[in-house]
NUVEXFI-393157 format. One record per residue: residue in three letters; x, y negated, z negated of N, C-alpha, C in turn. Coordinates in pm, whole numbers, padded with zeros to 5 digits, always signed. Atoms other than C-alpha are relative to their C-alpha. Example, Ala and Ser with C-alpha at 12.3 -4.5 7.8 and 13.67 -1.06 7.14 Angstrom:
<atoms>
ALA+00089+00119+00000+01230+00450-00780+00090-00120+00000/SER-00082+00119+00006+01367+00106-00714-00077-00109-00073/
</atoms>
This chain:
<atoms>
UNK-00068+00059+00109-02782-04212+00765-00068-00137-00030/UNK+00060+00121+00043-02931-04502+00575+00100-00112-00020/UNK-00084+00103+00025-02787-04840+00518+00069+00017-00133/UNK-00072-00027+00126-02718-04737+00155+00106+00100+00019/UNK-00104-00099-00026-02528-04433+00283+00120-00071+00064/UNK-00101+00077-00069-02327-04665+00511+00075-00083-00096/UNK-00070+00081+00101-02249-04892+00225+00089+00088-00094/UNK-00068-00090+00094-02136-04604+00006+00139+00037+00072/UNK-00123-00044-00071-01888-04480+00275+00095-00118+00015/UNK-00101+00117-00018-01745-04829+00353+00059-00041-00128/UNK-00059+00040+00127-01714-04903-00016+00119+00108-00040/UNK-00103-00093+00030-01513-04581-00061+00127-00024+00079/UNK-00115+00032-00081-01279-04672+00228+00068-00125-00059/UNK-00057+00128+00057-01240-05028+00081+00080+00028-00123/UNK-00069-00035+00127-01147-04887-00264+00136+00059+00032/UNK-00130-00067-00031-00881-04668-00099+00098-00105+00051/UNK-00092+00106-00059-00741-04970+00102+00048-00093-00115/UNK-00050+00088+00112-00727-05183-00215+00106+00067-00082/UNK-00095-00080+00081-00552-04909-00405+00133+00002+00070/UNK-00124-00018-00068-00299-04864-00139+00069-00134+00012/UNK-00064+00136-00012-00244-05245-00099+00067-00027-00135/UNK-00058+00033+00133-00188-05284-00477+00119+00091-00030/UNK-00113-00093+00030+00032-04973-00497+00130-00050+00065/UNK-00112+00036-00073+00266-05128-00237+00025-00143-00017/UNK-00018+00142+00040+00251-05472-00400-00016-00097+00108/UNK+00031+00092-00100+00090-05646-00110-00112-00081-00049/UNK+00101+00090+00032-00123-05952-00157-00113+00002+00109/UNK+00099+00026-00106-00450-06042+00022+00061-00082+00109/UNK-00066+00093-00104-00244-06312+00199+00089+00093+00092/UNK-00081-00088-00080+00000-06041+00321-00083+00070+00108/UNK+00095-00062-00092-00286-05847+00465-00048-00087+00106/UNK+00048+00100-00093-00432-06161+00625+00095-00024+00113/UNK-00102+00032-00098-00103-06249+00795+00029+00118+00096/UNK-00026-00112-00091-00050-05898+00926-00117+00046+00084/UNK+00125-00050-00069-00407-05822+01030-00069-00109+00090/UNK+00074+00111-00079-00530-06165+01162-00138-00019-00063/UNK+00133+00019+00072-00829-06138+00917+00030-00117-00104/UNK-00009+00122+00096-00880-06470+00721-00005+00053-00147/UNK-00005-00042+00143-00789-06427+00350-00129-00008-00071/UNK+00134+00001+00066-01133-06541+00230-00089+00124+00041/UNK+00078-00114-00042-01283-06267+00441+00050+00132-00063/UNK-00050-00116+00064-01053-06012+00287-00045+00004-00150/UNK+00055+00008+00138-01149-06133-00064-00143+00037-00007/UNK+00143-00047+00001-01514-06092+00026-00018+00139+00028/UNK+00001-00143-00024-01451-05753+00167+00032+00078-00117/UNK-00044-00071+00116-01261-05643-00139-00106-00013-00121/UNK+00093+00022+00106-01535-05775-00367-00128+00074+00030/UNK+00117-00070-00044-01788-05557-00180-00116-00100+00038/UNK+00105+00094-00034-01983-05864-00072-00018-00006+00148/UNK+00007+00007-00147-01947-05791+00301-00024+00146+00048/UNK+00017-00122-00070-02046-05511+00531+00098+00001+00115/UNK-00100+00004-00106-01723-05472+00731-00018+00092+00116/UNK+00008-00095-00127-01714-05340+01087+00115+00091+00000/UNK-00109-00089-00007-01494-05058+01176+00121-00064+00052/UNK-00123+00076-00050-01271-05303+01361+00070-00064-00116/UNK-00059+00063+00105-01218-05500+01051+00075+00104-00101/UNK-00064-00107+00084-01148-05186+00834+00122+00055+00069/UNK-00119-00054-00071-00914-05058+01101+00114-00103+00002/UNK-00114+00100+00003-00718-05385+01130+00061-00010-00139/UNK-00050+00005+00140-00690-05398+00751+00096+00122-00024/UNK-00083-00120+00018-00559-05034+00741+00126-00007+00088/UNK-00108+00010-00091-00334-05093+01047+00113-00097-00056/UNK-00097+00092+00063-00176-05392+00866+00091+00057-00100/UNK-00081-00066+00095-00042-05147+00614+00068+00129+00053/UNK-00064-00121-00067+00077-04891+00871-00089+00127-00010/UNK+00100-00115+00018-00238-04672+00825-00097-00005+00104/UNK+00118-00015-00086-00517-04540+01042-00118+00039-00079/UNK+00120-00053+00060-00878-04469+00945-00037+00129+00084/UNK+00039-00123-00062-00975-04109+01022-00144+00035-00036/UNK+00140-00037+00023-01339-04018+01059-00020+00151+00036/UNK+00018-00148-00025-01440-03650+01021-00143+00030-00001/UNK+00139-00044-00009-01758-03476+01104-00012+00127-00089/UNK+00023-00126+00075-01888-03217+00855-00140+00036+00010/UNK+00136-00051-00004-02191-03006+00855-00084-00048-00113/UNK+00091+00044+00104-02482-03142+00656-00036+00116-00096/UNK+00036-00097+00105-02572-02957+00329-00148+00022+00024/UNK+00140-00021-00016-02909-02788+00363-00080-00012-00127/
</atoms>
């Protein structure tokens, strides 16, 4: 997996997290308080200006009562 591939997958997860946050009318500050991630870091993450670790993505998801699930799939030939 290339860095570009990793960016694509983390971008997709971030987009889902943002959509869920907005759907439930939560602010970045709400997520910061619940997750322990500083609000400026959440803003940077949401603007796709950061390469978040799995720990950060997981803490963000957990702050909304969600888990991140990783699945293995067979590569297309």
